N, C-alpha and C positions, 0 to 999 in steps of 0.2 A: 504494500500500500504506500501511497505517496507520503502519508504522515506516519509511517513506521508500522511496526507490528505490536499492537497493544495486547497485553495479557493481564487479565484482572483476577483478583481473588478477594475474599473477605477476611478482614482482621476484626473480629467482633462485629460492631455495628458500622464499620468503616470499609467502604469499597476502595481497594488499592489497585491502581492501574499502572503497570510498568510498560514503557514503550521503548523499543530499540529498532535498529535497522531502518532509520529514516532515509528516504531518498534524497538526492541532491536537490537543492532549491535553485530556482532560476537566478537568484542573487549570488549564488556560489560560483558563477562561471569564472571569476578571476582565479579561484583556487585551482581549477582544472587546467589553467594555462600558465599560472605562476604561483607556486605554493607559498611564496612569501607575501602574497596579497591578502587582504582582508577576506574572511569567509564567514558565513553565518553559522555553520556547524561542521563538524568532522564526522567520520564514520563511527566515532566513539560516543556520539550523543545518546544520552539516556534520560528519559523523563519519568518521574514518579508522581502520580496524582493520588491524593487522599480525599475522599468525598464522604461526608456523613451529615445526617440531619441534626441540626441544633434544636429545632422545634418543628411544629407541623408546617411552617411556612418558610423555613430558612435552612439553607445548606451551607456547611462549611466546606471550602475547597482550598486545598493546599497543593501547590505545584513546586516540585524540585527539579531543577535542570542541572545535569552533570555532563560535562564534555571536557575531559582532562586535556584534550589536544587544543582546546580553544580558551578555556577559563582556568584560572589558577586554583579554583575551589568550586564545589557545587554551591548553588544558591537557591533559596526558597522564598516563595511569595504566598501569603495567605489572603483569601478573599471570602466574603460571605455573599450569598446569592439569595435574595428574598423574592417570594412569590407576590405578585401584585394583581389581585383579582380584578382591580379596576382597569387593567390593561386588556382583559379578555375581549371586551367589546370591539376594540380596534384590531385585534388579531396580531399576528407577527408582522414586523416591519422588515422589508427586504433591505439589505445594506448594499448600496450602490454608490460608488465614488463619483457623484455628480453634485454640483452646487445646488442647494435647496431642494434636493430630491426627497420626496416623502412617499412612502409606499405602505399605507395602512392596509392590512389584509392582502398584500400582494398587488394592490391596484395603484400603480405609480402615477404620480402627477408632479410636474414641475411647478414650483411656486415662486 
């Protein structure tokens, strides 16, 4: 898969997903022509995600990125994701890189 090979397992009430074997990114092209140039990740990239419920409407999400060929040490970022029932009426918004693009429920309009 383009975004690697994820393998998940449960540790108590926490879903742990470890991903390896990431494919090269388009931004990595310098690495393949000159290994001294900046690159986004190496073949050693490994991510570990921990996902668990904090309450009925909130998830705790922790991401650890480890790539010893690019970074001097692994680093971790914590997030919380909250359910917003008031967003259900509009539905999902499509993300498109266009100025003032709004796509409630997948129906795009420029404003």
